[in-house]
C-alpha positions, 0 to 999 in steps of 0.5 A, a space after each residue: 496447536 493454537 486458536 486462530 482469531 475468528 477474523 483471520 481464521 478463514 483467511 490463513 493459508 495452510 501447506 499440509 494437513 486437514 486445513 491444507 488450501 495451498 499447494 507447494 508442489 516443489 515443497 521443500 526444495 528450491 524450484 527448479 531453474 527453467 532457463 533462468 526462471 523459477 518455476 511458473 504455475 500461474 499468469 493473470 492480467 488485469 485491465 485497468 482504464 485506458 488500456 492500462 493493466 497489472 501484470 502478475 508473472 507468479 515466477 515463483 508462486 509455490 512460495 507463499 511466505 504465510 502459508 503454515 506448514 504444521 510439518 515442520 518444528 513449533 516449539 518455545 525457544 529462551 532466545 528468538 533471534 528477530 525476524 527476517 526482513 523478509 519473513 517465511 515460515 518455512 525458514 523461521 526457527 521454531 521459536 519464530 514459528 510458535 510467536 508467530 501463532 500466538 501472534 495469531 491469536 490475537 493479531 490487534 496488537 503492537 507486535 514485531 513488524 516482521 510478525 505482522 508482515 508474515 500474516 500480512 502477505 496471506 491477507 495480501 493474496 486474499 485483497 487480489 485473488 481471495 476473499 477481499 472482502 474478509 481481508 480489507 477490515 483485518 487490514 484496516 484494523 492492523 494499520 490502526 496499531 502498527 505505525 510503521 511507514 512500509 506496512 502503510 506503504 504498501 497496504 495503502 497501495 493493495 488495498 487501493 488498486 484491489 478497491 478500484 478493480 472492485 469499484 469499491 469507493 468507500 475502501 478507496 476514500 478511506 485509504 485517501 483520507 489515511 493519506 493525512 498522516 501516512 502518504 502512499 503512492 501519489 499517482 495512485 492518489 491521484 488515480 483514485 481523486 480523478 476516478 471519484 472526480 474529486 480535486 487533490 486537497 490542500 492537505 495532500 497537495 502540500 503532502 504531495 509538494 515536492 512532486 509539483 517541483 515546490 521545495 521551499 518548505 519554510 512556512 509549511 513547517 513553521 505555519 502549517 495551518 496558517 499555510 494549509 488556510 493560505 493554500 486552501 483560500 487559493 484554491 477556492 478563489 482559483 477553481 471555485 472548490 476546496 482542492 486542486 481539480 485534474 483536467 488534463 489527458 489522463 490517457 495520453 500521460 505515460 506509464 508510470 510502475 506502481 508497487 502493488 504488492 508486498 508479498 515477494 512471491 507475486 513475483 511482477 508485483 508491479 501495476 501500470 498507472 498515469 504518471 502525473 507528474 508529467 502533466 506539466 500544465 498540472 504540476 505548474 497550476 500545483 506549484 504556483 497555488 503553493 507558491 501563492 500560499 508561500 507568498 501570502 504568509 510571507 506577506 503577512 509577516 512582513 512588518 507594516 510600516 
């Protein structure tokens, strides 16, 4: 039928045929309504630091969107409609299925984002519940090709959380390095820094300036390199390191909801994490550092008498 790329061949989900590895007990009808909820087939709670938890309720777990069913028609069409916003194999047209299977033969290419997300949904499930180590490098390679904000945001969050659970510091560090061009969730970024014992970098402080209540981006836009250099100088002088350290009461912070997955069939796909924006001393320190850099640039621009 098709020859998937060897990187992803063992990571695909199949709902029928000899390779079947995913069970759809209710396919193709809708999941039964049980007092307002769809069929619940699993429940898992992952403990994180400080008693916080990630809770997956799986009310729609029977509907893994990327699962391939060979019984459904697949053929080329002259006009293939655009992929839907939340693609799923069993609702694609035969031509969309044809295109998707061709894409799976070489997933490392620029493609309509819906096809990439359909593959990513299955990879994301592996991050949390399957072959984590095989899924991680595939996702990173896809990120290097697809410059799409939603894809980067969701994959950053999922990679970060899954790596945190496995104490995979190298993957967490790599995601943080990517934040320089594609920002992820701020609280996840801070959580990763705290767990690694590293301060928030000057560049990240600029990137998340709104979280610290800093709104005046005049010099950040007009003189970005000078502003970052001035900020770095201030941080080194004030804290003795190349960033803004967090020394607050981590586990006394209120909870923040963190989007943990793009795959909506992992219903309840949110995690709890500390809300660093609620630490007044920390946000004030960040705002003060940004303001100091702003004032330094302003002073340098002022003509001498």
